[in-house]
N, C-alpha and C positions, 0 to 999 in steps of 0.2 A: 257537542261531537256527537255525530250519526255512526247506530252502531253499525260495525263491519259488514257487507254482505259475504257471506261464504264462500269457499270454490265451487263448492255443492250448489250454490243457490245460483251464482249466477251461471253455472252449467244449467240448471233446473230452469232458470228465466231466458236461453240462449235457442234460437232456431234458423235450422238450418233455411236458405234460402236462395234455392236454385243452387245446392252446394255448399252454399260461405254461412258460415257459423256467426252472427250479429245476437248479441246478449241487447235484452233490454234495461238499459240502464238509464238513468238518468242524470241530470248536471251534478248534482248534491251526491250522489252516490259514485259516478266517474270521479270528483275530487276526492271523497273520501279514500274509493280504491290507488288511487296514485300516491298520496301523501303517505298511504301505509308501505308502499314501497317503498316509498321513498325510507324511512324510520326506519327499516328491514333492512335498506342497502342492498336491495334487489335492481335486479336490472333488467327490463321490461319494454315494450313496442305495446303504442295502443292503433289500430284503426278507426277511422272513423270514416262509416259505410255511408255512401248514397248508390243511384244507380248505377252510375260509368263503372264505381268499382267492383260492382257485383257481376254486371256484364266484362270486363275485363277478368275477371274470374272464371266466368262461366267459360271466357273464348279459352282459357289460360291454364290450365289443371296445377301447372308450379306456380304460377300467380296467385291460383286458390290456397294452395297448401301455405303459401307465404300468410295469406290474410288468417285460413283460421288456425296457425301455428300463435296468431297476435296474441298478447296476454289479457286484453278486452277489445273488444270490438265494437263499439255503439252506432247505433243508428244515426245517420248524418242526415238524410231527406225526409222529408214530407214520406213520399211515397213506401220508401223501407220503415217507416213507421208505423204506417196505415198495414203494411203485408204483415208486420209483426204478428198485431192485433189482429189481424185474419186466421194467422196460425195457431192463434190462442195467449198468446205474450199479450194480454189485455192491459197490462201497467205501463205497456211499451211508451217512451216520451221521446222525441227527437234531442239527440244531442250534438249541435254544430258549433264547427271550429272556431266560426269569427266570434262564439258566446262562451264557449269552454277556455280557449284561453284567456281571456281578461276575468273569468270567473275564478280558473285555476290561478292565475297570478293573485289574485287578490287573498287567496286562500295559503298562497305561496308566501307572499307579505306578512300575514297575521301571523304565520308559523316559524317566518326568519329560514325561510328554503330560497337557496340560491335557485335563477332558471339561466335555458340558454337558450340561441337562437341559432339554428341553422337553415342558410336557404333566403331564397331573397337577392337583390340588389342591395351594394351599401350603402341606396338612397333610400331602399324602403324600408330595410333594418333601422336606420339612423330614426326616419320615422316614423314608426312604431313605436320602436321603443320612447322616444318620445315621448308619443300619447298616451300608450301605456304609463309613464311616469306618471305626467301629468294628471292624469285618474287615479294611480292607486299607490297612496301614500307607504313608503316604505319598499318598495318593490326591489329585489337584486338581483341585478342582471350581472350574472355575472363570465356570461359565455357570450359571444356574437361570431358569427361568421358568415360572410357570404364568399360560397365556394364557385369554383369557373364552370363556365359549360362545360367544357370537357374534364371526363373523368379526372378522378385521381389518382394514381398508383397507389399501389398498397404500402410504400414506405409513406408517402403523402397524406394518406389518410390514416398511417398510424399517428403523426403528427400531429394530428386535428382529433387524437380523441387524446392524445396524450392532455395537447391543449386544455381537453374538456375535463375530463379529471384535475389536473392543476388547478383549475379555476373557483373547483369547486362547486359548480351547478350540477345540481340534483335532477331536476324537469328540462329536456329538451324540447322545447318547441320544433319538429321540422318541418318546411317548407316547400317541397319539389317537387309536387301533385304527381296526382294518381298514375304509375303507377311506381315511380320511382322514389316517391321516399317512403314506398314501404316494404321495396326492393330494397332500399340501403340501412332500413331500422335491423330488416332479419340479417341482412348479411353482418352489421354493425352489432348485434346483439352482447352482452356478454364483454364487448373491446372496451366499453364506458361504464362509469358505474350510476347513470344518470337513467328514468323512468323517460322513453322517448314516445312523443306522442304526434303521429304524421297530420296537420293541420290543411294542409292543400294553400287553397285562396284566402286563409285568414289571415299572414300577409298583409297581402296586397288592401285587403279591406281595411282593414287592424290603420297602416298609414295612410287611408285616406287617398289611395290610386284606382283603387275601383266601389264604385258602390252598391250598397247593399240591396236586395230587393225589397221594398214596400213588404212589411211584416202581415201584411192581407193576404200579399204575392205570397209566402214563405208557407204560412200557414193551410193555404188551400192547394200548395203541392205544385206552385206555380213559379218558383224560384229559378227551374230551366227556363224555361220562354223568359225572364228577364233579363239571364244571361246569355239567351242567344240572341236576343233582338241587339244587345252589348257589342258582342263580338262575335257576328253569324261566320265569319272565315273561318274561324278556329275553332268554331266550335260543331257549328253543322250537324259534323259525321257522326259526333260523341251523343249527343238528341237526337235527332229524327233520325237514325239507323239504331240506338240502342234505345231508345225508351220504348218505340213499339212493340219492339222484341222482347224486354223485358215486363211488360203487360202479359204479351201471349204465354211466353213458358211460365209468368207467374199462373197464369192461371191455369194451364194445365197440370203443373205443382197444387192449388188448392180443387182443384176437381176428380185428378185424381189421388191425394194425397191425404184427403180432409184436410181440418182447422186443430186437430188437438196433436199437431209434428212436436 
């Protein structure tokens, strides 16, 4: 078992990136932190931040507040990791949803922690869970739910959390996409005994519905280009509008405030 990183150490390792707080953590440390919260019975939520999330937060102060109030924010995208290093967090490593989800499921299986999944279509959930169980011996999936596209009213949402709590799931992976999943987790924190993680496109990738970018593209920070090439109509604005803005705004931050923030 790795030594737990204290809250003070987490804060020292965090940086403000265009106003969004992001922690310089790792897969191992994230898994250790989440399982520690599970053992404490804490309700918490974890955001995985890429350029899209940082720019959504930059444009929407209310959303930025939601991300900044998360219990942990990991650097999901390679550009975010590079930015943290340039801001002085030299130990920052990428923590991606499609990799963190099975890693944390393996940890959960070893420690007999039941997990749950919220989001995606029924077909995606079935295939993803089947794939995970095939590769992770002893994984206990206590809860799964594919919500409708229309928002649930409060009474329906209350029943969802009654079901989650009754199932015994202590880690809940949420795949609703950014910013919907972050807003959902923040709104419903303390309604559940689980630690929630917003893992976005991980559901489709782990269900073999969407292909991942080759590893070299992930390392080179070009995962966005691979996704744009595969879904241009849906993603063109996210990448062709937000990426240049992020680069320009970050350079302004770096030049104006230095690298020891």
